[in-house]
Kinemage of the C-alpha trace (Angstrom):
@kinemage 1
@onewidth
@group {chain A} dominant
@subgroup {mainchain}
@vectorlist {calphas} color= white
{ca met a 1} P 37.866 37.463 72.111
{ca lys a 2} L 40.188 40.465 72.196
{ca ile a 3} L 37.383 42.891 71.268
{ca val a 4} L 35.032 41.472 73.928
{ca phe a 5} L 37.802 41.704 76.512
{ca ile a 6} L 38.423 45.392 75.789
{ca asn a 7} L 34.722 46.215 75.960
{ca leu a 8} L 34.429 44.572 79.333
{ca val a 9} L 37.393 46.147 81.053
{ca phe a 10} L 36.780 49.692 79.894
{ca phe a 11} L 33.078 49.906 80.590
{ca ser a 12} L 32.129 47.509 83.367
{ca met a 13} L 34.688 49.049 85.749
{ca ser a 14} L 34.020 52.701 84.980
{ca ser a 15} L 31.946 53.481 88.089
{ca leu a 16} L 34.321 52.083 90.700
{ca leu a 17} L 36.310 54.332 93.019
{ca trp a 18} L 39.821 53.589 94.231
{ca ala a 19} L 42.477 55.100 96.466
{ca gln a 20} L 44.878 55.696 93.595
{ca gly a 21} L 44.149 57.985 90.645
{ca his a 22} L 43.486 61.079 92.767
{ca asn a 23} L 45.679 63.448 90.735
{ca glu a 24} L 43.357 63.611 87.744
{ca asn a 25} L 42.373 67.107 86.635
{ca ser a 26} L 38.580 67.206 86.998
{ca ala a 27} L 38.313 69.416 83.889
{ca phe a 28} L 39.511 66.563 81.659
{ca ala a 29} L 36.185 64.714 81.863
{ca thr a 30} L 34.267 67.486 80.080
{ca ser a 31} L 37.044 68.974 77.953
{ca ala a 32} L 36.291 69.188 74.230
{ca asn a 33} L 40.028 68.668 73.744
{ca leu a 34} L 39.541 65.052 74.768
{ca gln a 35} L 36.225 64.306 73.034
{ca ile a 36} L 36.912 62.266 69.910
{ca glu a 37} L 35.033 63.026 66.702
{ca ser a 38} L 36.866 60.630 64.375
{ca thr a 39} L 40.031 58.623 63.867
{ca ser a 40} L 42.020 57.199 60.978
{ca val a 41} L 45.199 55.398 60.033
{ca val a 42} L 46.423 56.108 56.509
{ca tyr a 43} L 49.237 54.217 54.810
{ca ser a 44} L 51.169 56.070 52.117
{ca glu a 45} L 52.411 53.538 49.595
{ca glu a 46} L 54.720 56.144 48.083
{ca leu a 47} L 56.371 57.117 51.392
{ca glu a 48} L 55.921 53.722 53.112
{ca gln a 49} L 54.686 55.278 56.329
{ca leu a 50} L 51.508 55.255 58.373
{ca val a 51} L 49.806 58.336 59.801
{ca phe a 52} L 47.663 57.711 62.879
{ca thr a 53} L 45.172 60.548 63.526
{ca ile a 54} L 42.660 61.442 66.223
{ca thr a 55} L 40.304 64.365 65.569
{ca val a 56} L 38.631 65.955 68.605
{ca lys a 57} L 35.917 68.558 69.142
{ca gly a 58} L 38.339 71.064 70.681
{ca asp a 59} L 42.085 71.643 70.411
{ca ala a 60} L 44.049 68.395 70.243
{ca gly a 61} L 46.886 68.242 72.738
{ca lys a 62} L 46.036 71.533 74.416
{ca ser a 63} L 45.029 69.874 77.679
{ca val a 64} L 47.994 68.515 79.652
{ca pro a 65} L 48.329 67.285 83.249
{ca asn a 66} L 49.400 69.601 86.045
{ca leu a 67} L 52.825 69.064 87.610
{ca phe a 68} L 52.494 66.856 90.699
{ca gly a 69} L 56.119 67.036 91.801
{ca gln a 70} L 57.099 63.387 92.098
{ca met a 71} L 57.028 60.102 90.219
{ca asn a 72} L 54.655 58.282 92.581
{ca gly a 73} L 51.202 59.551 91.676
{ca ala a 74} L 52.390 61.356 88.544
{ca pro a 75} L 49.462 62.034 86.174
{ca val a 76} L 49.597 60.879 82.558
{ca leu a 77} L 47.192 61.940 79.810
{ca gly a 78} L 46.880 59.933 76.628
{ca tyr a 79} L 45.432 59.752 73.146
{ca val a 80} L 45.587 55.997 72.588
{ca phe a 81} L 45.145 53.707 69.566
{ca pro a 82} L 44.417 50.095 70.638
{ca thr a 83} L 45.207 47.778 67.713
{ca thr a 84} L 45.121 44.170 66.585
{ca leu a 85} L 48.881 44.219 65.968
{ca ser a 86} L 51.062 41.568 67.584
{ca pro a 87} L 53.678 42.565 70.189
{ca thr a 88} L 56.340 41.114 67.887
{ca asp a 89} L 55.277 43.549 65.144
{ca val a 90} L 56.598 46.474 67.180
{ca gly a 91} L 59.725 44.953 68.687
{ca phe a 92} L 58.522 43.132 71.795
{ca gly a 93} L 58.905 39.415 72.350
{ca glu a 94} L 55.997 36.991 72.318
{ca thr a 95} L 53.553 37.978 75.052
{ca asp a 96} L 49.815 38.259 75.628
{ca gly a 97} L 48.042 41.593 75.595
{ca ile a 98} L 46.759 44.403 73.425
{ca val a 99} L 49.295 46.440 71.461
{ca ala a 100} L 48.495 50.150 71.551
{ca met a 101} L 50.132 53.292 70.247
{ca ala a 102} L 49.839 55.817 73.083
{ca leu a 103} L 50.518 59.527 72.626
{ca thr a 104} L 51.161 60.856 76.120
{ca ser a 105} L 51.934 63.944 78.164
{ca his a 106} L 53.253 63.849 81.758
{ca pro a 107} L 55.195 66.794 83.228
{ca asp a 108} L 56.680 64.947 86.227
{ca phe a 109} L 59.088 62.669 84.377
{ca asp a 110} L 60.725 62.054 81.018
{ca asp a 111} L 60.626 58.529 79.614
{ca thr a 112} L 62.177 59.292 76.220
{ca pro a 113} L 65.884 59.519 77.141
{ca leu a 114} L 67.009 59.114 73.520
{ca trp a 115} L 64.924 62.017 72.232
{ca asp a 116} L 65.005 65.774 72.878
{ca glu a 117} L 61.484 66.822 71.941
{ca asn a 118} L 61.842 70.489 72.918
{ca met a 119} L 65.320 70.772 71.341
{ca asp a 120} L 66.956 72.466 74.336
{ca arg a 121} L 69.809 69.911 74.469
{ca asn a 122} L 68.426 68.473 77.711
{ca tyr a 123} L 67.074 65.002 77.002
{ca leu a 124} L 65.413 64.597 80.399
{ca asn a 125} L 63.027 67.554 80.752
{ca asp a 126} L 60.347 67.242 78.080
{ca gly a 127} L 57.856 64.666 79.329
{ca val a 128} L 55.011 67.189 79.064
{ca ile a 129} L 55.461 67.422 75.290
{ca trp a 130} L 53.272 64.940 73.433
{ca his a 131} L 55.311 61.890 72.487
{ca pro a 132} L 54.650 58.280 71.413
{ca his a 133} L 54.911 54.939 73.179
{ca trp a 134} L 54.191 51.436 72.041
{ca val a 135} L 52.647 49.628 75.000
{ca val a 136} L 51.131 46.237 75.706
{ca leu a 137} L 47.936 46.514 77.747
{ca thr a 138} L 46.491 43.784 79.954
{ca gln a 139} L 43.478 43.481 82.218
{ca asn a 140} L 43.916 44.842 85.745
{ca ser a 141} L 40.902 45.054 88.045
{ca ala a 142} L 42.720 47.217 90.609
{ca val a 143} L 42.143 50.344 88.518
{ca pro a 144} L 38.815 51.820 87.371
{ca gly a 145} L 39.756 51.692 83.677
{ca gly a 146} L 40.425 47.975 84.020
{ca leu a 147} L 43.684 48.059 82.070
{ca ala a 148} L 47.343 48.646 82.788
{ca val a 149} L 50.605 48.531 80.914
{ca lys a 150} L 51.887 44.976 81.284
{ca gln a 151} L 54.701 44.597 83.807
{ca phe a 152} L 57.409 41.978 84.186
{ca asp a 153} L 60.089 40.930 86.638
{ca ser a 154} L 63.174 43.026 85.924
{ca asn a 155} L 65.290 39.908 86.588
{ca asp a 156} L 63.509 37.907 83.876
{ca asp a 157} L 66.077 37.566 81.113
{ca ser a 158} L 63.511 36.050 78.746
{ca val a 159} L 61.691 39.389 78.294
{ca val a 160} L 62.402 40.988 74.916
{ca leu a 161} L 62.039 44.756 74.502
{ca pro a 162} L 62.962 47.070 71.631
{ca pro a 163} L 66.346 48.765 72.130
{ca thr a 164} L 64.561 52.130 72.384
{ca asn a 165} L 62.651 51.128 75.537
{ca pro a 166} L 63.008 53.607 78.463
{ca gly a 167} L 64.326 51.031 80.952
{ca met a 168} L 61.146 50.533 83.002
{ca pro a 169} L 59.888 47.024 83.936
{ca met a 170} L 56.910 47.313 81.599
{ca tyr a 171} L 56.153 46.422 78.000
{ca met a 172} L 56.730 49.983 76.828
{ca asp a 173} L 58.830 51.472 74.072
{ca ser a 174} L 59.840 55.072 73.362
{ca pro a 175} L 60.278 54.899 69.582
{ca gly a 176} L 60.729 58.613 68.888
{ca tyr a 177} L 58.185 58.995 66.079
{ca ser a 178} L 57.022 62.492 65.136
{ca val a 179} L 53.873 63.641 66.950
{ca ile a 180} L 52.070 66.650 65.476
{ca thr a 181} L 49.296 68.616 67.167
{ca lys a 182} L 47.535 71.118 64.949
{ca gly a 183} L 44.030 72.450 65.424
{ca asn a 184} L 41.664 69.647 66.313
{ca lys a 185} L 43.999 66.847 65.195
{ca ile a 186} L 46.825 64.945 66.843
{ca arg a 187} L 48.911 62.697 64.594
{ca val a 188} L 51.840 60.335 64.825
{ca ile a 189} L 53.881 59.339 61.774
{ca ile a 190} L 55.358 55.832 61.743
{ca pro a 191} L 57.607 54.269 59.088
{ca ala a 192} L 56.100 50.965 57.973
{ca tyr a 193} L 59.322 49.039 58.600
{ca arg a 194} L 59.100 50.031 62.284
{ca met a 195} L 55.843 48.049 62.386
{ca asn a 196} L 57.114 44.924 60.627
{ca asn a 197} L 55.581 46.381 57.452
{ca lys a 198} L 52.111 45.608 58.776
{ca thr a 199} L 49.587 47.742 56.936
{ca asp a 200} L 46.462 45.640 57.459
{ca phe a 201} L 45.112 45.757 61.005
{ca asn a 202} L 42.177 47.046 62.987
{ca phe a 203} L 42.219 49.815 65.560
{ca asp a 204} L 40.194 52.198 67.676
{ca ala a 205} L 40.922 55.487 69.454
{ca val a 206} L 40.577 56.437 73.115
{ca thr a 207} L 41.395 59.398 75.329
{ca ala a 208} L 42.302 58.361 78.851
{ca tyr a 209} L 43.811 59.360 82.177
{ca met a 210} L 46.589 57.190 83.617
{ca glu a 211} L 48.664 57.446 86.756
{ca val a 212} L 52.023 56.158 87.977
{ca asn a 213} L 52.220 54.086 91.158
{ca thr a 214} L 55.559 53.205 92.742
{ca ser a 215} L 54.476 52.702 96.376
{ca asn a 216} L 51.517 50.310 96.583
{ca lys a 217} L 51.835 46.763 95.253
{ca arg a 218} L 48.057 46.545 95.010
{ca tyr a 219} L 48.094 48.838 91.995
{ca pro a 220} L 49.940 48.632 88.662
{ca leu a 221} L 52.947 50.759 87.855
{ca leu a 222} L 50.943 52.542 85.152
{ca gly a 223} L 47.193 51.982 85.125
{ca val a 224} L 44.183 53.450 83.314
{ca tyr a 225} L 41.938 55.335 85.750
{ca asn a 226} L 39.474 57.099 83.487
{ca val a 227} L 38.354 56.920 79.863
{ca tyr a 228} L 36.960 60.159 78.433
{ca ser a 229} L 36.011 59.221 74.891
{ca val a 230} L 36.032 56.215 72.555
{ca ala a 231} L 35.900 56.710 68.794
{ca ser a 232} L 33.739 53.652 68.090
{ca gly a 233} L 31.559 54.162 71.150
{ca asn a 234} L 32.062 50.562 72.257
{ca leu a 235} L 35.756 49.921 71.698
{ca ser a 236} L 35.121 47.216 69.129
{ca leu a 237} L 38.193 48.140 67.040
{ca pro a 238} L 36.106 48.512 63.876
{ca tyr a 239} L 38.473 50.757 61.921
{ca ser a 240} L 40.900 49.548 59.263
{ca val a 241} L 43.862 51.131 57.512
{ca asp a 242} L 43.262 53.293 54.440
{ca lys a 243} L 45.871 53.044 51.694
{ca lys a 244} L 46.798 55.883 49.379
């Protein structure tokens, strides 16, 4: 059911046009930097860590959004790994949705207040640098990509988030894992214990444009507006973890 759901929302909505999502750089759609050639997740039994990798035709991570100048409408670019992991595996409470590891860049805001990615001793100015988020994605027909990061009522005390969450009313975490861009590969390194020691799961890889909305209740706070490339071609999550 989960695989069918992802196929539907990413592809059946792709031709629709909406009022939001207008800050996308038109060059992203044809950029080799966002065209996926392959993907992998490798678990090192010796080091007890997982390395998630996306390989593209161009230079991984070289394309980043332009500064918009405000939070509302802020562009977000992502290399995203949808998975079959459970939300509880990565520190969220029980909830419906698709757990994804999203590597993102967004120059208009910083949502990793615990981490100083550019090492300038300012923890609030490095949103443009590629960094990781665990997110829970759910269907949202208001955006062309058909998915959004799941939101919740900020007054709902039953919501459980990891302690490293950035304080936004969404199922999002800023776990601070190392993200490495080198040549045509972008990688994130995750200790197995930070994933409930789950080393058997399925995944896929996507490059996508997202955008922040803080002004129009019709649209999600962070929705997917365009999908540039899908590793499997049909988002069926066919890939499994290699162990070495």
